C-alpha positions, 0 to 999 in steps of 0.5 A: 500499499505504501512505497518506500522513499529511497535515501541518498547521502545528501537529499532523499527525494523521489524521482516522481512527486508524491503530490497526494502525500504533499496535500496530506501534509498541507491538510495536517498544516490546516488542521493544526494551525486552525486548532491553534487559532480557534481559542483566539475567536472563542476565548470569551464563551470558553471561559464563561462556560468553564467559570474561569477568567478570559485571562486564565483561558488564555493561559491554555494558548500560551501552554500550547506555545511552550509545548510546541517549543519543547516538542520542536526540540525534542521530536527528532531525538525521541523518534529518531528510530521510528518511520517518519510516516508513523510519527506524522500519523501520531501527530494527527491522532494527537490532533484528534484527541486534543480537540475532543478533549477540549470540546468535552472538558468540564473544567480548566485542568482537562482544557489545559491538557488538550491544549498541551497535546496540541502543542506537542503535535504542532511543534513535532509536526513543524519540525519535520514538516519541511524535511518531510516534504523534500523527500516526497518530490524531486529537487526541482519541485521542492519550492512548489511543494513547500509553498503548497504546504504552507498555503495550509497556514494561510487557509487556516488564517483566512478561515479559522477565526472568523469561521470559528467565531461565526459557528460558535455563536450558532452551534456553541464552542464546544461543537466548533472543536468537535468540527475540528477533530473531524477535520483531524480525522479527515487528515488522518484518513488521507495521510494513512492512504497517501504518505509513503514509508519514510525511513528516519535518517540523521543522527537526531540527538540533542548534541546534533541540534547543538552541532547543527546550530553551530555550523557556519552561518546557522547562527546568523541565519537563525539571528535573521529569522528572530528579526524577521519574526519579532517585527511581523509579530510586533506589527500583527500583534498590535494591528487592531489597535492600530487600525482603531486608533491611528486609522480610524477603522470601524470594526466591520472594516477591521474584519475585512482588512484582515481578511484581505491580509489572509487572502494576500497571505495565501497568494503570497505563498504560492508567489514565493514558490516561483521566486525561490525557484529563481533566486532563494537569497533574493526571496529572502531579502525581498520578503522582509523589505516589502514588509518593512516598507509597508509598516513604514507606509502605514505609518506615513499614510494613514488613510483607510484605503492606503492602509488596507492595500499596505496591509494586504502587501504585508500579508502577501510578503510574509506569505513567502517567509515560512516557504523561503526560510524552510528552503533555506534550512533544507539546503544548508543542512540537507543531512539534518533537515529535522534538526534544522527544522526544530531549530527554526521552529524554536526560534520562530516560537521565541521570536513570536513571544519577543515581538508581542512582549517587546511591542507591548512595552513600545505600545505602552510608551508611544502607542501603535505608531511607535510599534509600527515604526520600530517594527518596520525598522527591525524588518528592514535591518533583517532585509539588509542583513540577508543582502549583506551576510546571508548565504544559501549554500550548505552550511558544513 
């Protein structure tokens, strides 16, 4: 029923692309990220139903992020002797169990347990995602395959929060999570029938993580990645107060602008696949450059129409970031792509926390304009750093 992927010393691609398996990976991304986003639109009814504060309910979201960091660093080591097909199927099972636990949680403890399981699945899946995809298609098809997989993130951004909020008002938040568990079942079934056997490769120990991080250019690349995601999430975390207080957009308008961000993000993911095929380094530099200029544009031109356009431009540029940096990881450390992916996921999670926290400090001092100005400068600094110092060949 499954076909074994032959492994070569440097890359482990198939001669014939396994697009069905790539779609299965995309479904995994969509299901996991949707589950991650759902509490953002359902936090108030969840807190009310469980008789806890919204702040306490929010800690369940934090628990997901913390476990995702831990799982991203430990998954390759803990599962180093297991066929990657079965590991990925296991993460889909965790996704299903997580959503069912949350849906039936009678108290905060079980809610937290469900979100902890999601964090493990989320961090573990992302660690293996890019390393798996490059083994499912020929080298020439890798950028396209990564773009398809990461379109699952954009699709989740478009549908999960607004649809979750809408359905929560009709059928209740618990049924929304039950629907999410059904999405997990669909993902599991598709993965079962399409994912080939993918034998583990690489040493995958904790020492390997340190060794990979110490390779030439890896620390620099991860530092630039921190700059990009710090700048982006400082912008993203405070985009609503910026739109409300600076631009003067009404609530309905904010929903429309953010929907535009999500749609543009989806488009940008696919554009990035084409750009990477021409020049990975140019793509890596272009994405934060456009994001930074869009941020400065929003600070300079505060009308509703220019802001809506610039938010869409920002979303389109960010759509290419995960695709481009996953490609960079797989090309920089092709022999340890899973360990490299784990470092990338952990770096991104740290940057997300840093961007939100630092943005909050700046917001209290100088408001949304200050946050957007500094975040834009950080993104431009990232673009300059890529242009000057980042290489895209193997880091040996």
